[in-house]
C-alpha positions in Angstrom: -8.3 70.9 34.8 -11.4 68.9 37.0 -11.0 65.5 36.7 -14.9 65.1 37.7 -15.4 66.5 34.0 -13.3 64.1 32.5 -15.1 61.4 30.2 -15.5 58.2 31.5 -16.2 56.4 27.7 -19.4 56.3 25.4 -22.7 55.0 27.2 -23.8 53.9 24.2 -23.7 54.5 19.7 -27.8 54.3 18.5 -28.3 53.2 14.9 -31.5 52.8 12.7 -31.9 50.5 10.5 -34.7 49.8 8.2 -36.1 45.6 9.0 -35.2 45.8 12.4 -36.3 42.0 12.2 -33.1 41.2 9.8 -30.6 44.0 12.1 -31.9 41.1 14.8 -30.9 38.4 13.5 -27.3 39.2 12.3 -26.5 41.4 16.0 -27.9 38.7 18.0 -25.3 36.4 15.8 -22.5 39.1 16.5 -23.3 41.0 19.5 -22.8 38.2 23.0 -19.2 37.6 21.5 -18.0 40.7 22.0 -19.3 40.1 25.5 -22.5 41.7 25.9 -26.0 41.3 27.1 -29.1 41.7 25.4 -30.6 44.0 27.8 -33.5 45.5 26.6 -35.7 43.8 22.8 -39.2 45.2 21.9 -41.2 45.3 18.7 -39.0 48.9 17.9 -35.8 48.5 18.9 -32.7 46.5 20.9 -30.2 47.2 23.4 -26.9 45.3 23.5 -24.6 46.5 26.5 -20.7 44.9 27.7 -18.1 46.3 27.8 -19.2 49.9 29.6 -20.4 49.6 25.8 -23.9 50.1 24.4 -26.1 49.7 21.6 -28.8 50.2 20.9 -30.4 49.0 17.7 -33.7 51.2 16.4 -36.2 50.9 13.3 -36.7 53.9 11.7 -39.7 55.5 10.9 -41.8 54.5 7.7 -42.0 57.8 6.3 -37.8 58.5 7.1 -37.2 55.4 6.0 -39.3 56.4 2.7 -36.7 59.4 1.8 -33.8 57.1 3.7 -31.9 54.8 1.4 -29.3 52.7 2.3 -26.7 53.8 5.1 -23.9 55.4 2.9 -20.4 56.2 5.3 -20.0 59.1 3.0 -23.2 61.1 4.2 -22.8 63.6 7.0 -23.6 61.5 10.5 -21.2 58.2 11.8 -18.7 57.0 9.5 -18.1 53.5 11.3 -18.8 52.0 14.3 -15.1 49.6 16.3 -15.3 47.9 19.0 -12.3 47.3 21.3 -10.5 44.0 21.0 -7.6 42.6 24.0 -5.9 41.0 21.0 -4.9 39.6 17.2 -6.4 36.5 18.5 -10.4 37.3 19.3 -10.1 38.8 15.9 -9.2 36.1 14.1 -11.7 34.0 16.2 -14.4 36.8 15.5 -13.7 36.3 12.0 -15.0 33.3 12.0 -18.0 34.2 13.8 -18.9 36.4 10.6 -18.2 34.4 8.3 -21.3 32.1 9.2 -23.3 35.3 8.8 -22.7 36.6 5.2 -23.0 39.8 6.6 -20.2 41.5 4.1 -16.7 41.8 4.8 -14.7 44.7 3.2 -11.1 44.2 4.5 -9.5 42.1 7.3 -8.6 40.9 9.8 -4.8 42.8 8.7 -3.1 45.5 10.0 -3.4 49.4 9.8 -0.7 51.8 9.7 -2.7 54.0 12.4 -0.6 52.6 15.0 1.7 50.1 15.7 0.2 46.6 16.1 -3.4 48.3 15.2 -4.7 45.0 13.9 -8.3 45.0 12.6 -11.6 43.8 10.6 -14.5 45.8 8.9 -17.7 44.0 7.6 -21.2 46.0 7.4 -24.8 45.0 8.4 -27.7 44.0 6.4 -28.0 48.2 6.2 -24.9 48.1 5.0 -23.8 50.3 8.2 -19.6 50.1 8.5 -17.9 47.7 12.2 -15.1 47.7 13.0 -13.8 45.1 15.5 -9.6 46.6 15.9 -7.1 44.9 18.6 -4.0 47.8 19.0 -1.0 46.8 21.6 -0.3 48.6 24.7 -1.4 51.8 25.2 -2.1 52.7 21.2 -0.8 56.4 21.1 -0.4 56.9 24.5 2.8 54.7 24.6 6.3 56.5 25.0 7.1 58.3 21.1 4.4 56.7 19.6 2.0 59.1 17.1 -0.8 58.4 15.7 -0.8 57.7 11.5 -3.0 59.1 9.5 -2.0 57.2 6.3 -3.3 58.7 3.1 -7.0 57.9 4.9 -7.4 60.1 7.2 
């Protein structure tokens, strides 16, 4: 297989939101703590980059907004977005930051069964878009004799 065709991560994720001002207040409080830097901001969108990852948040147009309700991870398309963290301590620290935002914390921080050492925190933005931060030690599923455990989730 040609290594030149292998991906090098995900360049960016673009999220549509119902109220760009409200979303900017929320994301400005959390994304810098994940090492992301604001590189663009306008009345239509804003864009953070860090850790070889980009997150573009954009205002849904009025016509589309009238035809859509709040985000549901059970609809077609995005289920949730997960940011990889470098340690359990980083997730615990980020949890304390989230508590100050009054966002909806779904669960965590806690351990998951998917891979040994999986540790995560699941929360929602102002449009109920599900976001996660996780930590997986060592090589995760690429560790020798480790397999992904779908549990009852997948």
